[in-house]
VEXPARO-131701 format. One record per residue (C-alpha): z, y, x. Coordinates in steps of 0.2 Angstrom, whole numbers, always signed. Layout:
! VEXPARO-131701
<node><up>Z</up><north>Y</north><east>X</east></node>
...
***
This chain:
! VEXPARO-131701
<node><up>+27</up><north>+11</north><east>+136</east></node>
<node><up>+29</up><north>+2</north><east>+119</east></node>
<node><up>+13</up><north>+4</north><east>+108</east></node>
<node><up>+16</up><north>+13</north><east>+92</east></node>
<node><up>+12</up><north>+7</north><east>+75</east></node>
<node><up>+12</up><north>+13</north><east>+57</east></node>
<node><up>+20</up><north>+6</north><east>+42</east></node>
<node><up>+7</up><north>+11</north><east>+29</east></node>
<node><up>+16</up><north>+4</north><east>+14</east></node>
<node><up>+35</up><north>+4</north><east>+12</east></node>
<node><up>+47</up><north>+6</north><east>-3</east></node>
<node><up>+61</up><north>+15</north><east>+6</east></node>
<node><up>+68</up><north>+22</north><east>-10</east></node>
<node><up>+73</up><north>+4</north><east>-17</east></node>
<node><up>+91</up><north>+0</north><east>-19</east></node>
<node><up>+89</up><north>-13</north><east>-5</east></node>
<node><up>+90</up><north>+1</north><east>+7</east></node>
<node><up>+103</up><north>+12</north><east>-1</east></node>
<node><up>+118</up><north>+6</north><east>+10</east></node>
<node><up>+110</up><north>+7</north><east>+27</east></node>
<node><up>+94</up><north>+18</north><east>+27</east></node>
<node><up>+98</up><north>+28</north><east>+42</east></node>
<node><up>+100</up><north>+12</north><east>+52</east></node>
<node><up>+84</up><north>+5</north><east>+45</east></node>
<node><up>+75</up><north>+21</north><east>+51</east></node>
<node><up>+83</up><north>+21</north><east>+68</east></node>
<node><up>+77</up><north>+3</north><east>+70</east></node>
<node><up>+60</up><north>+8</north><east>+65</east></node>
<node><up>+59</up><north>+21</north><east>+78</east></node>
<node><up>+66</up><north>+9</north><east>+91</east></node>
<node><up>+52</up><north>-3</north><east>+87</east></node>
<node><up>+39</up><north>+10</north><east>+90</east></node>
<node><up>+35</up><north>+13</north><east>+71</east></node>
<node><up>+29</up><north>+31</north><east>+73</east></node>
<node><up>+24</up><north>+34</north><east>+55</east></node>
<node><up>+30</up><north>+27</north><east>+38</east></node>
<node><up>+21</up><north>+30</north><east>+21</east></node>
<node><up>+34</up><north>+28</north><east>+8</east></node>
<node><up>+26</up><north>+23</north><east>-9</east></node>
<node><up>+32</up><north>+28</north><east>-26</east></node>
<node><up>+31</up><north>+16</north><east>-41</east></node>
<node><up>+35</up><north>+29</north><east>-55</east></node>
<node><up>+38</up><north>+47</north><east>-56</east></node>
<node><up>+57</up><north>+46</north><east>-52</east></node>
<node><up>+53</up><north>+34</north><east>-37</east></node>
<node><up>+39</up><north>+46</north><east>-32</east></node>
<node><up>+51</up><north>+61</north><east>-31</east></node>
<node><up>+63</up><north>+51</north><east>-21</east></node>
<node><up>+50</up><north>+46</north><east>-8</east></node>
<node><up>+44</up><north>+64</north><east>-7</east></node>
<node><up>+62</up><north>+69</north><east>-4</east></node>
<node><up>+63</up><north>+57</north><east>+10</east></node>
<node><up>+47</up><north>+63</north><east>+17</east></node>
<node><up>+54</up><north>+81</north><east>+17</east></node>
<node><up>+70</up><north>+75</north><east>+26</east></node>
<node><up>+61</up><north>+65</north><east>+40</east></node>
<node><up>+46</up><north>+71</north><east>+50</east></node>
<node><up>+39</up><north>+53</north><east>+53</east></node>
<node><up>+39</up><north>+49</north><east>+34</east></node>
<node><up>+25</up><north>+53</north><east>+22</east></node>
<node><up>+24</up><north>+50</north><east>+3</east></node>
<node><up>+12</up><north>+42</north><east>-9</east></node>
<node><up>+15</up><north>+46</north><east>-27</east></node>
<node><up>+10</up><north>+36</north><east>-42</east></node>
<node><up>+15</up><north>+23</north><east>-56</east></node>
<node><up>+14</up><north>+5</north><east>-52</east></node>
<node><up>+3</up><north>-5</north><east>-65</east></node>
<node><up>+16</up><north>-18</north><east>-68</east></node>
<node><up>+27</up><north>-5</north><east>-76</east></node>
<node><up>+13</up><north>+3</north><east>-86</east></node>
<node><up>+21</up><north>+0</north><east>-103</east></node>
<node><up>+35</up><north>+12</north><east>-97</east></node>
<node><up>+24</up><north>+26</north><east>-92</east></node>
<node><up>+20</up><north>+41</north><east>-102</east></node>
<node><up>+2</up><north>+42</north><east>-110</east></node>
<node><up>-4</up><north>+55</north><east>-98</east></node>
<node><up>+3</up><north>+56</north><east>-80</east></node>
<node><up>-10</up><north>+68</north><east>-74</east></node>
<node><up>+0</up><north>+84</north><east>-74</east></node>
<node><up>+15</up><north>+77</north><east>-65</east></node>
<node><up>+4</up><north>+68</north><east>-53</east></node>
<node><up>-5</up><north>+84</north><east>-49</east></node>
<node><up>+11</up><north>+93</north><east>-46</east></node>
<node><up>+18</up><north>+80</north><east>-34</east></node>
<node><up>+1</up><north>+77</north><east>-26</east></node>
<node><up>-1</up><north>+95</north><east>-20</east></node>
<node><up>+14</up><north>+94</north><east>-8</east></node>
<node><up>+8</up><north>+94</north><east>+10</east></node>
<node><up>+17</up><north>+78</north><east>+14</east></node>
<node><up>+9</up><north>+68</north><east>+0</east></node>
<node><up>-5</up><north>+58</north><east>+9</east></node>
<node><up>-11</up><north>+47</north><east>-6</east></node>
<node><up>-10</up><north>+44</north><east>-24</east></node>
<node><up>-2</up><north>+27</north><east>-29</east></node>
<node><up>+4</up><north>+14</north><east>-30</east></node>
<node><up>-9</up><north>+12</north><east>-44</east></node>
<node><up>-22</up><north>-2</north><east>-49</east></node>
<node><up>-21</up><north>-17</north><east>-61</east></node>
<node><up>-9</up><north>-31</north><east>-61</east></node>
<node><up>-14</up><north>-46</north><east>-72</east></node>
<node><up>+0</up><north>-57</north><east>-65</east></node>
<node><up>+15</up><north>-48</north><east>-73</east></node>
<node><up>+9</up><north>-49</north><east>-91</east></node>
<node><up>+19</up><north>-49</north><east>-107</east></node>
<node><up>+14</up><north>-67</north><east>-111</east></node>
<node><up>+23</up><north>-73</north><east>-96</east></node>
<node><up>+39</up><north>-67</north><east>-104</east></node>
<node><up>+36</up><north>-73</north><east>-122</east></node>
<node><up>+23</up><north>-60</north><east>-127</east></node>
<node><up>+7</up><north>-63</north><east>-135</east></node>
<node><up>-11</up><north>-62</north><east>-130</east></node>
<node><up>-13</up><north>-46</north><east>-140</east></node>
<node><up>+2</up><north>-39</north><east>-130</east></node>
<node><up>-8</up><north>-44</north><east>-114</east></node>
<node><up>-23</up><north>-35</north><east>-120</east></node>
<node><up>-13</up><north>-19</north><east>-124</east></node>
<node><up>-5</up><north>-19</north><east>-107</east></node>
<node><up>-21</up><north>-21</north><east>-98</east></node>
<node><up>-28</up><north>-6</north><east>-108</east></node>
<node><up>-13</up><north>+4</north><east>-103</east></node>
<node><up>-15</up><north>-1</north><east>-85</east></node>
<node><up>-33</up><north>+4</north><east>-85</east></node>
<node><up>-30</up><north>+21</north><east>-93</east></node>
<node><up>-16</up><north>+25</north><east>-80</east></node>
<node><up>-27</up><north>+19</north><east>-66</east></node>
<node><up>-41</up><north>+30</north><east>-72</east></node>
<node><up>-29</up><north>+45</north><east>-72</east></node>
<node><up>-23</up><north>+41</north><east>-54</east></node>
<node><up>-42</up><north>+41</north><east>-48</east></node>
<node><up>-45</up><north>+57</north><east>-57</east></node>
<node><up>-31</up><north>+66</north><east>-49</east></node>
<node><up>-35</up><north>+59</north><east>-32</east></node>
<node><up>-53</up><north>+65</north><east>-33</east></node>
<node><up>-47</up><north>+82</north><east>-38</east></node>
<node><up>-35</up><north>+84</north><east>-24</east></node>
<node><up>-46</up><north>+76</north><east>-11</east></node>
<node><up>-34</up><north>+61</north><east>-8</east></node>
<node><up>-37</up><north>+42</north><east>-8</east></node>
<node><up>-27</up><north>+29</north><east>-18</east></node>
<node><up>-15</up><north>+16</north><east>-13</east></node>
<node><up>-22</up><north>+1</north><east>-24</east></node>
<node><up>-12</up><north>-14</north><east>-31</east></node>
<node><up>-22</up><north>-28</north><east>-37</east></node>
<node><up>-15</up><north>-45</north><east>-42</east></node>
<node><up>-26</up><north>-57</north><east>-51</east></node>
<node><up>-37</up><north>-42</north><east>-56</east></node>
<node><up>-49</up><north>-40</north><east>-42</east></node>
<node><up>-65</up><north>-40</north><east>-52</east></node>
<node><up>-58</up><north>-27</north><east>-64</east></node>
<node><up>-51</up><north>-16</north><east>-50</east></node>
<node><up>-68</up><north>-15</north><east>-41</east></node>
<node><up>-77</up><north>-12</north><east>-57</east></node>
<node><up>-66</up><north>+3</north><east>-62</east></node>
<node><up>-66</up><north>+10</north><east>-44</east></node>
<node><up>-85</up><north>+9</north><east>-43</east></node>
<node><up>-89</up><north>+26</north><east>-52</east></node>
<node><up>-76</up><north>+35</north><east>-41</east></node>
<node><up>-82</up><north>+27</north><east>-24</east></node>
<node><up>-90</up><north>+42</north><east>-18</east></node>
<node><up>-75</up><north>+53</north><east>-20</east></node>
<node><up>-60</up><north>+41</north><east>-18</east></node>
<node><up>-57</up><north>+27</north><east>-6</east></node>
<node><up>-43</up><north>+13</north><east>-9</east></node>
<node><up>-31</up><north>+5</north><east>+2</east></node>
<node><up>-31</up><north>-12</north><east>-5</east></node>
<node><up>-13</up><north>-15</north><east>+1</east></node>
<node><up>-5</up><north>-32</north><east>+4</east></node>
<node><up>-22</up><north>-40</north><east>+6</east></node>
<node><up>-22</up><north>-59</north><east>+3</east></node>
<node><up>-39</up><north>-63</north><east>-4</east></node>
<node><up>-54</up><north>-71</north><east>+5</east></node>
<node><up>-68</up><north>-65</north><east>+16</east></node>
<node><up>-79</up><north>-63</north><east>+1</east></node>
<node><up>-67</up><north>-51</north><east>-7</east></node>
<node><up>-65</up><north>-42</north><east>+9</east></node>
<node><up>-83</up><north>-39</north><east>+10</east></node>
<node><up>-84</up><north>-32</north><east>-8</east></node>
<node><up>-69</up><north>-20</north><east>-5</east></node>
<node><up>-77</up><north>-13</north><east>+11</east></node>
<node><up>-94</up><north>-11</north><east>+2</east></node>
<node><up>-85</up><north>+0</north><east>-10</east></node>
<node><up>-80</up><north>+11</north><east>+5</east></node>
<node><up>-62</up><north>+6</north><east>+3</east></node>
<node><up>-51</up><north>-4</north><east>+16</east></node>
<node><up>-37</up><north>-16</north><east>+17</east></node>
<node><up>-20</up><north>-18</north><east>+24</east></node>
<node><up>-10</up><north>-33</north><east>+30</east></node>
<node><up>+8</up><north>-38</north><east>+27</east></node>
<node><up>+20</up><north>-50</north><east>+35</east></node>
<node><up>+10</up><north>-64</north><east>+25</east></node>
<node><up>-1</up><north>-63</north><east>+40</east></node>
<node><up>+12</up><north>-72</north><east>+50</east></node>
<node><up>+15</up><north>-86</north><east>+37</east></node>
<node><up>+10</up><north>-104</north><east>+42</east></node>
<node><up>+0</up><north>-106</north><east>+25</east></node>
<node><up>-10</up><north>-90</north><east>+27</east></node>
<node><up>-24</up><north>-96</north><east>+38</east></node>
<node><up>-37</up><north>-88</north><east>+25</east></node>
<node><up>-28</up><north>-71</north><east>+27</east></node>
<node><up>-29</up><north>-72</north><east>+46</east></node>
<node><up>-48</up><north>-77</north><east>+44</east></node>
<node><up>-51</up><north>-61</north><east>+34</east></node>
<node><up>-42</up><north>-51</north><east>+47</east></node>
<node><up>-52</up><north>-59</north><east>+61</east></node>
<node><up>-68</up><north>-54</north><east>+52</east></node>
<node><up>-63</up><north>-36</north><east>+47</east></node>
<node><up>-71</up><north>-22</north><east>+56</east></node>
<node><up>-59</up><north>-14</north><east>+68</east></node>
<node><up>-59</up><north>+2</north><east>+59</east></node>
<node><up>-57</up><north>-4</north><east>+41</east></node>
<node><up>-39</up><north>-12</north><east>+41</east></node>
<node><up>-21</up><north>-6</north><east>+43</east></node>
<node><up>-4</up><north>-14</north><east>+44</east></node>
<node><up>+11</up><north>-13</north><east>+32</east></node>
<node><up>+27</up><north>-21</north><east>+27</east></node>
<node><up>+28</up><north>-19</north><east>+9</east></node>
<node><up>+46</up><north>-19</north><east>+12</east></node>
<node><up>+59</up><north>-24</north><east>+6</east></node>
<node><up>+47</up><north>-39</north><east>+2</east></node>
<node><up>+37</up><north>-51</north><east>+12</east></node>
<node><up>+47</up><north>-51</north><east>+29</east></node>
<node><up>+36</up><north>-58</north><east>+43</east></node>
<node><up>+41</up><north>-74</north><east>+53</east></node>
<node><up>+54</up><north>-75</north><east>+60</east></node>
<node><up>+63</up><north>-65</north><east>+46</east></node>
<node><up>+54</up><north>-74</north><east>+32</east></node>
<node><up>+65</up><north>-74</north><east>+16</east></node>
<node><up>+76</up><north>-59</north><east>+22</east></node>
<node><up>+74</up><north>-41</north><east>+18</east></node>
<node><up>+59</up><north>-33</north><east>+26</east></node>
<node><up>+60</up><north>-16</north><east>+35</east></node>
<node><up>+48</up><north>-5</north><east>+44</east></node>
<node><up>+53</up><north>-11</north><east>+61</east></node>
<node><up>+45</up><north>-28</north><east>+57</east></node>
<node><up>+27</up><north>-20</north><east>+58</east></node>
<node><up>+30</up><north>-25</north><east>+77</east></node>
<node><up>+30</up><north>-44</north><east>+72</east></node>
<node><up>+15</up><north>-42</north><east>+61</east></node>
<node><up>+6</up><north>-32</north><east>+75</east></node>
<node><up>+9</up><north>-46</north><east>+87</east></node>
<node><up>+1</up><north>-59</north><east>+76</east></node>
<node><up>-13</up><north>-47</north><east>+72</east></node>
<node><up>-17</up><north>-44</north><east>+90</east></node>
<node><up>-17</up><north>-62</north><east>+94</east></node>
<node><up>-29</up><north>-65</north><east>+79</east></node>
<node><up>-41</up><north>-51</north><east>+84</east></node>
<node><up>-40</up><north>-55</north><east>+103</east></node>
<node><up>-34</up><north>-38</north><east>+107</east></node>
<node><up>-19</up><north>-30</north><east>+117</east></node>
<node><up>-6</up><north>-22</north><east>+107</east></node>
<node><up>-11</up><north>-5</north><east>+114</east></node>
<node><up>-29</up><north>-8</north><east>+108</east></node>
<node><up>-23</up><north>-13</north><east>+91</east></node>
<node><up>-12</up><north>+2</north><east>+90</east></node>
<node><up>-26</up><north>+14</north><east>+94</east></node>
<node><up>-37</up><north>+6</north><east>+81</east></node>
<node><up>-25</up><north>+4</north><east>+66</east></node>
<node><up>-17</up><north>+21</north><east>+69</east></node>
<node><up>-34</up><north>+30</north><east>+70</east></node>
<node><up>-39</up><north>+21</north><east>+54</east></node>
<node><up>-23</up><north>+27</north><east>+45</east></node>
<node><up>-26</up><north>+45</north><east>+50</east></node>
<node><up>-44</up><north>+44</north><east>+43</east></node>
<node><up>-38</up><north>+37</north><east>+27</east></node>
<node><up>-22</up><north>+47</north><east>+25</east></node>
<node><up>-30</up><north>+64</north><east>+30</east></node>
<node><up>-14</up><north>+74</north><east>+28</east></node>
<node><up>-5</up><north>+62</north><east>+40</east></node>
<node><up>+0</up><north>+72</north><east>+55</east></node>
***
């Protein structure tokens, strides 16, 4: 029997999948991917992933507004987030967090523009944390070049909201600080890249119940598909490398990561 795995972070509503989503989902099923968490990146995207979750029993939704697009967000997202978040197939709030890589100064903006963008991101992140705490949900957390600020902002919420620090690519010290906050991490196809020894070292050191697997598709396809569109079926290749790094069988890795996903995404059925 093929071990089952979950793709805990997928962007199934992106245009990359518009032409062949039924075939993508069929391949995921065939590869043993038993659950997919489809992640929203703004309100329209969040409604699309929720619609997918309503249509497919093995798809669940996370709803939120990506920090890289904070400048396009309304000043107050809390009411629409609450409305979406009450749906029984919504298992988390997000993708949220802070992104200090995609700043205005990288596209001819000023340092003042960067400061304004950071403040807007922080305000939106706070709203996501507030709604997650109200609804008893955890957050899907994006952090890029912003770990210190993300940890500081989450600290006051740590007793009520845990974070899935998705697409983890930081070092062991960062992993320990995330776990100390009560949050956890998830690993993508980067785990399979030749230049990702530090990421594999972090996985090797992670407690068995504090990490999950994801594709972040359509991005970051694992070896041997690197450079192509990723899809949920490719969790299988990520899992094979993860099992090797951990010294586990695929069945043991399946049991650990799926159980962790159910604890973190408490509405996952």
